[in-house]
Structure formats: structure tokens, C-alpha cells
C-alpha positions in Angstrom: 89.4 112.4 93.4 87.6 110.0 91.9 87.9 109.2 88.5 84.8 109.4 86.1 85.2 106.1 84.7 85.8 104.5 88.2 82.4 106.0 89.2 80.6 104.5 85.9 81.8 101.3 87.1 80.3 101.2 90.6 76.9 102.6 88.8 76.8 99.3 86.6 77.6 97.5 90.2 75.0 99.3 91.9 72.4 98.9 89.5 73.3 95.0 88.5 73.4 94.0 92.2 71.8 94.1 95.6 73.0 95.5 98.9 74.3 92.3 100.4 76.1 91.5 97.0 77.4 94.7 96.9 79.2 94.6 100.2 80.9 91.2 99.0 82.3 92.7 95.9 83.8 96.0 98.2 85.4 93.4 100.6 87.1 91.8 97.6 87.9 95.0 95.9 89.7 96.1 99.8 91.5 93.1 99.3 92.4 93.9 95.9 93.7 97.4 96.5 95.7 96.8 99.1 97.9 94.9 96.7 98.4 97.8 94.9 101.0 99.3 97.4 103.5 96.3 96.2 105.7 97.0 92.9 105.1 93.7 92.5 101.8 93.6 91.8 101.6 97.1 89.5 104.6 95.5 87.8 102.4 92.5 86.6 99.5 94.2 86.1 101.3 96.9 83.6 103.5 94.6 82.3 102.7 94.0 78.3 104.3 90.6 78.2 101.5 88.7 80.4 98.9 88.3 78.6 95.4 89.3 80.0 93.8 86.0 80.7 97.1 85.0 82.8 96.5 88.6 84.5 92.8 87.7 84.6 93.7 84.2 86.2 96.0 85.7 89.0 93.4 88.4 89.7 91.2 85.7 90.6 93.5 83.4 92.6 93.9 86.5 94.8 90.8 87.1 95.6 88.8 83.8 95.4 86.5 84.6 94.0 83.4 82.1 93.4 80.3 84.7 91.9 80.6 84.5 88.3 79.3 88.5 87.7 82.0 89.6 89.8 84.3 87.4 88.1 83.2 89.0 84.7 83.5 92.3 86.0 87.3 91.8 86.9 87.5 90.5 83.4 86.1 93.7 82.0 88.5 95.6 84.0 91.5 93.4 82.6 90.3 93.2 79.3 89.9 97.3 79.2 92.9 97.5 80.9 91.6 99.3 83.7 93.3 97.2 86.7 94.4 100.6 87.5 91.5 101.9 88.7 90.7 99.3 91.4 91.5 101.7 94.0 89.3 104.5 93.0 86.4 102.0 92.0 87.0 100.6 95.5 86.9 104.1 97.0 83.7 105.1 95.0 82.5 101.8 96.4 82.5 102.6 100.1 81.5 106.0 99.5 78.4 104.8 97.8 77.7 102.4 100.4 77.8 105.3 102.9 75.7 107.5 101.4 73.2 104.5 101.0 73.7 103.4 104.6 73.9 107.0 105.6 77.0 105.7 108.1 80.2 107.8 107.7 83.8 106.8 109.1 85.8 110.0 110.4 89.3 110.7 112.0 90.0 112.6 115.1 93.5 113.4 114.7 95.6 114.9 117.6 98.7 114.6 119.7 97.4 112.4 122.5 94.9 109.5 122.8 91.3 110.6 123.5 89.3 108.4 125.7 86.6 106.6 123.9 83.6 108.3 126.7 85.1 111.6 124.7 84.8 109.9 121.2 81.2 108.8 122.0 80.2 111.9 122.9 81.5 113.6 119.9 79.7 111.0 117.6 76.7 111.4 119.3 76.7 115.4 118.8 78.0 115.0 114.9 74.9 112.4 114.4 72.8 114.6 115.7 74.1 117.4 113.4 74.4 115.5 110.3 71.5 113.0 110.8 73.9 109.9 110.1 75.6 107.9 111.8 79.4 108.9 112.1 81.9 106.5 113.8 85.3 108.4 114.7 89.0 106.5 114.9 91.2 108.5 117.0 94.8 109.1 114.8 97.8 110.0 117.1 100.2 112.3 115.5 102.1 115.4 116.0 99.3 117.4 115.0 99.3 120.7 117.6 95.8 120.3 118.8 92.5 118.6 117.4 91.3 117.8 114.3 87.9 115.8 113.0 88.0 114.9 109.5 85.1 112.9 107.7 86.3 112.8 103.7 82.9 111.4 102.7 81.2 114.2 104.0 83.7 116.9 103.3 83.7 118.0 106.9 87.0 119.1 108.6 87.1 120.5 112.2 89.8 121.6 113.4 91.2 123.2 116.7 94.8 124.3 116.9 97.0 125.5 119.6 98.9 127.6 117.2 96.2 129.2 116.0 94.6 130.2 119.1 97.8 131.6 120.6 98.1 133.6 117.0 94.6 134.7 117.7 95.2 135.8 121.1 98.3 137.6 120.4 96.6 139.7 117.2 93.6 140.6 119.8 96.0 141.5 122.6 98.2 143.5 119.6 94.5 145.1 118.6 93.7 146.4 122.0 97.0 148.2 122.7 
């Protein structure tokens, strides 16, 4: 769940920038967000011995942004000790852009690879059902069946072989 504070920062970005600029901000925030998986990055941002100006300089060097508005945005985050919100801000920005463009990304999770033709067919059906553009990516896992997840729409459709077997067994037992 995205913190309310992250939503406020995203709202401020949308109110002060155009769509093209917001997409650039999103790309920069994605890059920055990807570095949060590194323990060294977390240590630098949380360290009380490193000054805020050095943290700001370090972050700006990572994204190499020449946009003054975005640099000021990062500066506000650093000054208010909110850099830990960058992944949440990035997620909320992605969500808001998806809503604005009416374009959503989902996943088809299955134990086998699904061919592109089948994926396109599912996308077309979901596009007409939700009146939006939906792009699906196939993810191979050990899930015993097929699951379609579109997180931004809150949609999960699943067909589990185990559940089907349990329902057939239950039906047979009721018939006896």
C-alpha cells in the first residue's frame, strides 16, 4: 500500500508538470528506485553522519538530471528525510500514469510458457471487458494452473488444477 505522503508528492508533480515531463520524472525515479535494493544505498541514505547536501549530490549524480524542477523535488525529499519514499512515489506515479493513459500492465503466471497468439487473444478480451489497453507479460513459475494479475486494476483471475480436482471430487462425493 502506498503511503499517503507519497501520494501527496505525486499529486504535486502532476499539478506542476505536463505529461511528457512526468514520464521523464518517472524514468528517473525508476532508476533511483532500483538502487534501493542495494544495502549500500540504504546505508548512505539513512546515515546520520552524511550531510543532506552530500546525499543530494550523490542522488543527483546517480540520475544525471538537468531538470531544475526535478532536482528541487529531490532536494525537498532529501531535506525532509523522505528519500525512503522514492519506491512508493515511483509506484504511485506509475499507477497515476496508467490511469491517465488508460493503459495497464498485467502478468500471466503459469507453469509453462504461453504463446504470443494466446496472450494477444487474452489481451483483446480484457481490453474490451475493462475498456482499457491491457498489456500482459508471461511469467513462468511453479503455479499449478494459470493466473492473470492486473495489480493496478485490482484484478486477479485464476484457474488452478488443484482447485478443479477438489471441486470434481466434492461434486462426485455429493452425487454419491
